[in-house]
N, C-alpha and C positions, 0 to 999 in steps of 0.2 A: 429101459431104454424108454424114448420121449419121440414125439410125433411134432411136424411142422406141416399144417396143412393150409391150403388156399381154396381150391374149389370144391373139395369134400366137403367142405366148413364145420369140420369136428365130427364126420362119419367114421374116419380111420379111428380115432381116439375110440370114440362109442364101440366100435366092434370090436376093438383090445379089450375094453373094459366089460364087455359083454362075457367074457370068460372068469368064471368064478375063480379068485385065487389071484388074478391079474395086480394087484396091489403088491405081490412081492417082486415083481420087474417092471412093472409101468411107473414111471414118474410123473409125467403129465404131457401137455400138447400146448400148443400155441395155434390157432386159427389166425393166420398172417393174410386176411384178405386183402389188403390194399398194398401198393409199393412203399408207403410210409412203414407200413406196420413192419414188412420183410426187412427194411432198411433198420429201422429203429430196435426191434426187439431181437431180430434173429442175424441182424450185422450184415446183413448181404451187401455187398459194396455198392453204393449208388451207381457206379460204372458201369457193375454187371447189369444191373435193370436198365439203363438207358441203353447200353450196347446190343443186349442180347434180349431185352424184354422180361417180363414176369414169368411167361409160358417159354421156358428154354432149359437146356440140359444145365446148364452154367448156375441158371438161380436155383432150379432143383437141388443141387449138388450144394450150394452155398446155405440154402434153408437148413437141409439135413445135418450139416458141419456147424451152423449156427445153433441149431436147437440142441445138439449134442452137446455144445460147449454151454448153452445157458442150464441145462438140466445136469450137467456132470455125468452123462451116462456111457455105458460101453457102445451102445447102438442107438441110432435114429432114424427115422422115415422122413421122406418129404414127401409131398403131392403138390404139383401146381400144373393148371391147365385151363382150358376153355370147357365148361360143361354145357353151356349153350341155353337156349337155343340163338341166343345173338351172341356177337363178340368174337366171331369168326373171320378172319380173312382168308385170300387165297393162300398167304404163304403160312399161316396158323389157322387151319379149320377148327371149325366147333369139333369136340370129342377130342382134340390133340391135348395128350396129359404125359408130363415127364413124372418120374416118381426116381428120387434119389433114396440111397443109403449110406450112412456115414459109420464107421467103426475104426477100431484102431488096426492101422494098416489096408483098409479098406476103403473104395470109395466106388459107389456102382450107380448107373443110372440107367432107366429104362425108357423108352418112348413108346406110346400108344396111340392109337387114333380110333375112338368109338365112334360106333354109328348108331348109339340109341338117343333117346331123349334126355333131357335134365337128369332126371334121376338115376336113370339105367346109366348114364356117363359116370356120375356121381360112386354107384354103386361098384361098376366095374373097376373105377379106379382104388376104391378101398381094396377091393378083392387082390387086384393086382400089385398092392403094396404088399399086402400079407403073403403074397405068393413068392414075392421078391424077399421077404424077411425069411421066409423057411426055405427057400434056395441056398441062401448065405448061410444059415443055420447049420443045415444038412450037407454042406459042400465037403 
């Protein structure tokens, strides 16, 4: 598996690699904090970023698909959102997060709106990504 992270800044990869033996299934991750990194490294289409923004279902799914291709993995997770305390708008408030999952024959996305501080929002996002992975694997 592989991960593409924005607002979690590497926390998801950190959580995965905290498990002993994770090298057997974790190929790596990309922290693509800027739109340019999302586009250049993960091949998120510029049109997606322009039309929907970095914090959107469309971008989360493109990030997951891009990191899956980049690392040639069976499954990939992505996280993009607004951790806070600044950066929110009425349409996209602080705490808004999209979590994507891409696998052979499956593409999933969850939307969450957390109400914590920056650290709590990042932690909840990483945990929700792992929960989405678990749901997918045990379906």
